[in-house]
C-alpha positions as CSV (number, residue, x, y, z in Angstrom):
1,M,60.8,-29.9,-3.6
2,D,64.2,-29.4,-1.7
3,P,63.9,-28.9,2.0
4,V,66.4,-26.0,2.0
5,P,63.9,-23.4,0.8
6,L,61.5,-24.6,3.3
7,A,64.0,-24.3,6.2
8,A,65.2,-21.0,4.9
9,A,61.6,-19.8,4.8
10,H,61.0,-21.1,8.3
11,E,64.2,-19.3,9.7
12,A,63.3,-16.0,7.9
13,L,59.8,-16.2,9.5
14,K,61.5,-16.7,12.9
15,L,63.7,-13.8,12.4
16,S,61.1,-11.3,11.2
17,R,58.9,-12.0,14.3
18,K,58.5,-9.1,16.7
19,P,56.6,-9.3,19.7
20,I,52.8,-8.1,19.3
21,R,52.3,-4.9,20.7
22,N,49.4,-3.4,22.4
23,V,48.5,-0.4,20.4
24,N,45.8,0.5,22.8
25,A,47.9,0.4,25.9
26,K,50.7,2.4,23.9
27,H,48.1,5.1,22.9
28,R,46.8,5.4,26.5
29,E,50.3,5.7,27.8
30,S,51.2,8.5,25.3
31,L,48.4,10.7,26.2
32,S,49.0,13.8,28.5
33,A,46.7,14.6,31.3
34,L,44.8,17.3,29.2
35,E,44.6,15.0,26.3
36,R,42.9,12.3,28.4
37,F,40.6,14.9,29.8
38,A,39.8,15.8,26.2
39,V,38.9,12.1,25.2
40,A,36.9,11.6,28.4
41,I,34.9,14.8,27.5
42,T,34.5,13.7,23.9
43,N,33.4,10.1,25.0
44,H,30.9,11.5,27.6
45,V,29.5,14.5,25.5
46,G,28.9,12.3,22.5
47,S,26.7,9.9,24.3
48,M,23.0,9.6,24.4
49,G,23.0,10.1,28.2
50,F,24.5,13.5,27.8
51,F,22.1,14.4,25.0
52,L,19.0,13.2,27.2
53,I,20.4,15.4,30.2
54,I,20.7,18.5,27.8
55,V,17.2,17.9,26.3
56,G,15.8,17.5,29.9
57,W,17.4,20.5,31.3
58,T,16.4,22.5,28.3
59,T,12.7,21.4,28.7
60,L,12.8,22.0,32.4
61,W,14.3,25.6,31.9
62,L,12.0,26.6,29.1
63,G,9.0,25.0,30.9
64,W,9.6,26.6,34.2
65,N,10.3,30.0,32.8
66,T,7.1,29.8,30.5
67,I,4.4,28.3,32.7
68,G,5.9,28.5,36.3
69,P,4.7,31.0,38.8
70,K,5.5,34.5,37.5
71,E,7.2,35.5,40.9
72,L,9.5,32.4,40.7
73,R,10.7,32.6,37.1
74,Y,14.2,33.6,37.0
75,D,14.4,34.0,33.2
76,P,10.9,34.7,32.0
77,Y,9.5,34.4,28.5
78,P,10.5,35.8,26.1
79,A,13.8,36.8,27.7
80,F,15.7,33.5,28.1
81,V,18.9,35.5,27.9
82,L,20.7,33.6,30.8
83,W,19.7,30.1,28.9
84,L,21.1,31.5,25.5
85,F,24.3,32.8,27.3
86,L,24.8,29.5,29.2
87,S,24.3,27.3,26.0
88,N,26.7,29.4,24.0
89,V,29.3,29.3,26.8
90,L,28.9,25.5,26.9
91,Q,29.2,25.3,23.1
92,I,32.3,27.5,23.2
93,F,34.0,25.3,25.5
94,L,32.9,21.9,24.3
95,M,33.5,22.3,20.5
96,P,37.4,22.5,20.8
97,L,37.6,19.9,23.2
98,I,35.4,17.5,21.1
99,M,37.5,18.2,18.3
100,I,40.7,17.6,20.2
101,G,39.3,14.2,21.5
102,Q,38.3,13.3,17.8
103,N,41.8,14.1,16.7
104,L,43.2,11.8,19.4
105,Q,40.7,8.9,18.7
106,G,41.8,9.5,15.0
107,R,45.3,8.9,15.8
108,H,44.5,5.8,17.9
109,S,42.4,4.4,15.0
110,E,45.4,5.1,12.7
111,A,47.6,3.1,15.1
112,R,45.3,0.3,15.2
113,A,45.1,0.0,11.5
114,E,48.8,0.0,11.3
115,S,49.0,-2.8,13.9
116,D,46.3,-4.8,12.1
117,Y,48.3,-4.5,9.0
118,E,51.4,-5.7,10.5
119,V,49.5,-8.7,12.0
120,N,48.1,-9.4,8.5
121,V,51.6,-9.3,6.9
122,R,52.9,-11.8,9.7
123,A,50.0,-14.0,9.2
124,E,50.5,-14.1,5.4
125,K,54.2,-15.0,5.9
126,E,53.3,-17.8,8.3
127,I,50.6,-19.1,6.0
128,E,53.2,-19.1,3.0
129,V,55.6,-21.3,5.2
130,I,52.7,-23.6,6.2
131,L,51.8,-24.1,2.6
132,L,55.4,-24.8,1.6
133,H,55.6,-27.3,4.3
134,L,52.3,-29.0,3.2
135,E,53.5,-29.1,-0.4
136,R,56.7,-30.8,0.7
137,Q,54.6,-33.3,2.8
138,N,52.4,-33.9,-0.4
139,E,55.5,-34.5,-2.4
140,M,56.8,-37.1,0.1
141,I,53.5,-38.8,0.4
142,V,53.3,-39.3,-3.4
143,K,57.0,-40.7,-3.2
144,I,56.0,-43.1,-0.6
145,L,52.8,-44.2,-2.3
146,S,54.5,-44.7,-5.6
147,R,57.3,-46.8,-3.8
148,M,54.5,-48.8,-2.2
149,A,52.9,-49.2,-5.6
150,N,56.0,-50.4,-7.1
151,A,56.8,-52.8,-4.2
152,D,53.2,-54.3,-4.5
153,G,53.5,-54.4,-8.3
154,E,56.6,-56.4,-8.4
155,P,56.4,-60.2,-8.6
156,G,57.3,-61.9,-5.6
C-alpha cells in the first residue's frame, strides 16, 4: 500500500476536525429568562416531591374540611368549592408552562442527538485512518519478515 493515501486521509481528517462544542452549555445560553423559568417549573412540577406535596396538601385539605371541628372548617363538606377553584387555577397555569418546558427540553434533546451524530462521524473517520495505518504497518511487517526469511534461507 502506498503511503500517499494514508497521508492524504490523515490530512483530510485534520482539516475536518472542528472543536467539540458543549451542546448543553449552548442550549442554556440560548434560553431567555421566561424559558428558563418554564424549564425550572417543568423540572420541579414533574418530580415525585411535588407530587407528594400535592397529595399531602389535598389529604390535609379534604381531611380538615371533612372531619375537623365544624366551626373551624373553611370549606365544609360537600362544598369544597374553594379547593376545586384553586386546583383548576393551578392546572390552568401549570399546563402551558409544562408544555413549553417539554418543548424546550425536546429541542435540547435534538441538539444533543445532533452533537452525538457529529462525534460518531468524526470517530468513524478517525478509526478509518487508524485502520489504514495498521494495514500499512502489517504490510511493512510482512515485507520485513519475508526479507528476514530470505536472508536466513540463503546459504552463507
